[in-house]
MIVEXTOR-195463 format. One line per field, with one value per residue (C-alpha): residue number from 1; residue in one letter; x, y, z. Coordinates in steps of 0.001 Angstrom, whole numbers, plus 500000, padded with zeros to 6 digits. Layout:
BEGIN
nr = c(NUM|...)
rest = c(a|...)
east = c(X|...)
north = c(Y|...)
up = c(Z|...)
END
This chain:
BEGIN
nr = c(1|2|3|4|5|6|7|8|9|10|11|12|13|14|15|16|17|18|19|20|21|22|23|24|25|26|27|28|29|30|31|32|33|34|35|36|37|38|39|40|41|42|43|44|45|46|47|48|49|50|51|52|53|54|55|56|57|58|59|60|61|62|63|64|65|66|67|68|69|70|71|72|73|74|75|76|77|78|79|80|81|82|83|84|85|86|87|88|89)
rest = c(m|s|g|l|q|f|a|v|p|a|h|e|i|e|m|n|q|t|t|r|i|v|g|k|t|d|v|v|f|v|v|s|s|d|a|e|g|k|l|g|e|l|r|l|s|r|g|g|v|d|w|w|p|r|n|s|k|r|r|f|h|q|c|s|w|e|q|l|r|d|f|l|e|g|l|p|s|r|g|g|l|e|g|v|g|g|i|r|t)
east = c(478897|476981|475853|478724|481121|484442|486138|489534|491934|493292|497058|499226|502605|505046|508308|511040|513092|512643|512834|516414|518666|519258|522827|524454|521358|518324|514911|512556|508804|506896|503878|500826|497279|494127|493594|497108|499017|502622|503267|506942|509458|510346|513909|515109|518792|520914|521606|518039|515055|514847|511653|511878|508823|507213|509375|512271|515802|517802|515520|514726|514214|516288|516445|518223|516334|516607|515124|512273|511590|511567|509218|506769|506757|506019|502767|499483|498610|496273|493303|493995|494041|490736|491220|494725|494892|491171|491440|488542|488441)
north = c(972332|972324|975448|975105|978011|977998|981037|981674|983142|986504|986712|989720|989328|992212|992358|994705|994686|996032|993753|992618|989606|988205|988982|989024|990365|988118|989040|989088|988486|989292|986957|987927|986671|988455|985913|985605|988716|988134|984471|984861|985856|983971|984826|983950|983804|982353|979355|978541|979466|980271|980498|982597|982061|985085|986652|984288|985570|982359|979525|979185|976509|976412|974350|974448|975185|971485|970463|972944|971566|967984|968908|970841|968270|965575|967297|966252|968141|971089|969026|966437|968539|967287|966531|968036|970807|971407|972454|971585|972169)
up = c(654362|657645|659493|661975|662218|664014|665477|663965|666520|665490|665551|665030|663384|663573|661636|662737|659520|656018|652990|652495|652233|655707|656688|660103|661873|662447|661076|664057|663984|667181|667329|669409|669786|670911|673682|675135|674078|673051|672289|671472|668823|665672|664637|661151|660294|657537|659790|660746|662864|666593|668658|671828|674070|675745|678495|677790|678319|677977|676912|673240|670617|667479|664333|661017|657809|656947|660313|659829|656348|657629|660477|658305|655513|658124|659129|657536|654366|654769|653656|656350|659511|660950|664616|664795|667392|667163|663512|661238|657515)
END
């Protein structure tokens, strides 16, 4: 390994629920970074996943659990992330 070092951004993840089976109420993760503050909220429900960008009241992105699986499994494996989003392994 070379002497190069890369800064890893610090992110803070906050969960507002205790451990339980997800029922009628979404589990909400507030995602923040040191550089940008609050990035948004990740909301998990039995039906799928919603991403609410920072300061959003009406606009959000949603997908089913199957769509999330297909998206994540379509990404390069962890060992193959060189050049993707500035990530180097």
